[in-house]
C-alpha positions as CSV (number, residue, x, y, z in Angstrom):
1,M,-6.1,12.2,16.0
2,M,-5.2,11.1,12.7
3,T,-7.3,12.4,9.4
4,D,-5.5,9.9,7.0
5,P,-4.2,6.6,8.4
6,I,-3.0,5.3,4.9
7,A,-0.9,8.0,4.1
8,D,0.9,7.6,7.7
9,F,1.7,3.4,6.2
10,L,2.9,5.0,2.7
11,T,4.7,7.7,4.4
12,R,6.4,5.8,7.0
13,L,7.2,2.7,4.3
14,R,8.9,5.3,2.2
15,N,10.7,7.3,5.0
16,G,12.0,4.1,6.1
17,H,13.0,2.8,2.6
18,M,15.1,6.6,2.9
19,I,17.0,5.7,5.6
20,G,17.6,1.8,4.8
21,R,15.5,0.4,8.3
22,K,15.2,-2.8,8.1
23,G,11.3,-2.6,8.6
24,V,9.0,0.2,10.1
25,N,6.3,-0.3,12.6
26,T,3.0,1.1,12.0
27,R,-0.7,1.7,12.8
28,F,-2.6,-1.4,13.1
29,S,-6.0,-1.5,10.9
30,R,-7.4,-3.6,8.8
31,M,-7.2,-1.5,5.6
32,T,-3.2,-1.1,6.9
33,V,-3.1,-4.7,6.6
34,R,-4.5,-5.4,3.5
35,L,-2.9,-2.9,1.8
36,A,0.3,-4.5,3.4
37,S,-1.2,-7.8,2.1
38,I,-0.8,-7.1,-1.4
39,L,2.0,-4.8,-1.4
40,K,3.9,-8.7,-0.1
41,E,2.0,-10.3,-2.7
42,N,3.3,-7.9,-5.5
43,G,7.2,-8.2,-4.0
44,F,7.7,-5.0,-2.7
45,I,7.7,-5.6,1.2
46,E,9.2,-8.7,2.6
47,D,7.0,-9.8,5.5
48,Y,4.4,-7.8,7.9
49,A,3.1,-9.3,11.6
50,E,1.0,-8.0,14.1
51,R,2.6,-7.4,17.4
52,V,0.6,-6.6,20.7
53,E,2.1,-4.0,23.0
54,G,-0.1,-3.8,26.2
55,E,-3.5,-2.7,24.8
56,R,-2.6,-1.5,22.0
57,S,-1.6,-3.5,18.7
58,S,0.9,-2.3,15.8
59,L,1.7,-3.5,12.6
60,W,5.6,-4.4,12.0
61,V,6.3,-3.9,8.5
62,S,9.6,-5.8,7.3
63,L,11.1,-3.7,4.2
64,R,12.2,-5.4,1.1
65,Y,15.9,-5.1,-0.5
66,T,17.5,-6.3,-3.1
67,D,20.5,-7.8,-3.1
68,R,22.8,-5.2,-4.5
69,G,20.7,-3.4,-1.2
70,E,18.5,-1.2,-4.0
71,K,14.9,-0.7,-1.9
72,A,11.9,-2.1,-3.6
73,I,9.5,0.4,-3.5
74,E,11.2,3.9,-5.4
75,G,8.1,5.8,-4.7
76,V,4.2,6.0,-3.4
77,R,1.5,8.2,-4.3
78,R,-1.7,8.4,-2.9
79,V,-4.3,9.5,-5.4
80,S,-7.8,9.5,-3.2
81,K,-7.7,11.5,-0.3
82,P,-10.2,12.5,2.4
83,G,-10.9,16.2,0.8
84,L,-10.8,14.9,-2.8
85,R,-11.8,11.2,-3.5
86,I,-11.3,9.5,-6.9
87,Y,-13.6,7.4,-8.3
88,T,-12.8,5.1,-11.5
89,S,-14.6,2.7,-14.0
90,C,-12.8,-0.5,-14.6
91,E,-11.8,0.8,-18.1
92,N,-10.2,3.3,-17.1
93,L,-8.6,1.8,-13.6
94,P,-4.5,3.4,-13.8
95,V,-1.7,1.2,-14.7
96,T,1.3,2.6,-13.0
97,R,4.7,3.0,-14.3
98,N,3.6,1.0,-18.0
99,G,3.1,-2.3,-15.4
100,L,5.9,-2.0,-13.4
101,G,4.0,-0.4,-10.5
102,L,0.9,-1.3,-8.8
103,A,-2.2,0.9,-8.4
104,I,-4.5,-0.1,-5.0
105,V,-8.4,0.1,-5.2
106,S,-10.8,-0.3,-3.1
107,T,-13.9,-2.1,-4.7
108,S,-17.3,-2.6,-3.8
109,K,-15.6,-6.5,-3.4
110,G,-12.8,-4.9,-1.6
111,V,-9.0,-3.7,-1.7
112,M,-7.2,-5.0,-4.7
113,A,-4.7,-4.4,-6.9
114,A,-6.2,-2.6,-10.4
115,T,-5.0,-5.6,-12.1
116,E,-7.7,-7.9,-10.3
117,A,-10.1,-5.7,-10.2
118,K,-9.6,-5.4,-14.1
119,K,-9.9,-9.5,-14.2
120,L,-13.2,-8.9,-12.4
121,G,-14.6,-6.0,-14.4
122,V,-15.0,-3.7,-10.9
123,G,-13.7,-0.4,-10.5
124,G,-13.6,1.9,-7.3
125,E,-11.7,4.2,-5.3
126,V,-7.7,4.5,-6.3
127,I,-6.4,4.7,-3.2
128,C,-3.0,4.7,-4.2
129,E,0.3,3.9,-6.6
130,V,3.6,1.8,-5.5
131,W,6.1,1.5,-8.0
């Protein structure tokens, strides 16, 4: 049994980049699909797709590299954990790496990037930061 599927998703991305993989296979859920779509919209991953193998579904995430072979994701950090939830108002949403990174927030209007949540004027649970 997995206690934190979001941390597992982020760890697989980090480890895949560390060893230079083209992509990683991870658990399929609505949350991981939403995280992958936010990362794709902001240029951190190439693409993602659902893979069905028998009765189980998995999520294939294609990692992104620059033309010189540098990884697009330098680092990831899980902010809110199952044992310690971190909530913030829209005024205090984090700015990751002076705007070069991305913070992902779970709000009452769905999971979105912190910049989008700030525009909508909503706060919520800070899930992770990616830079």
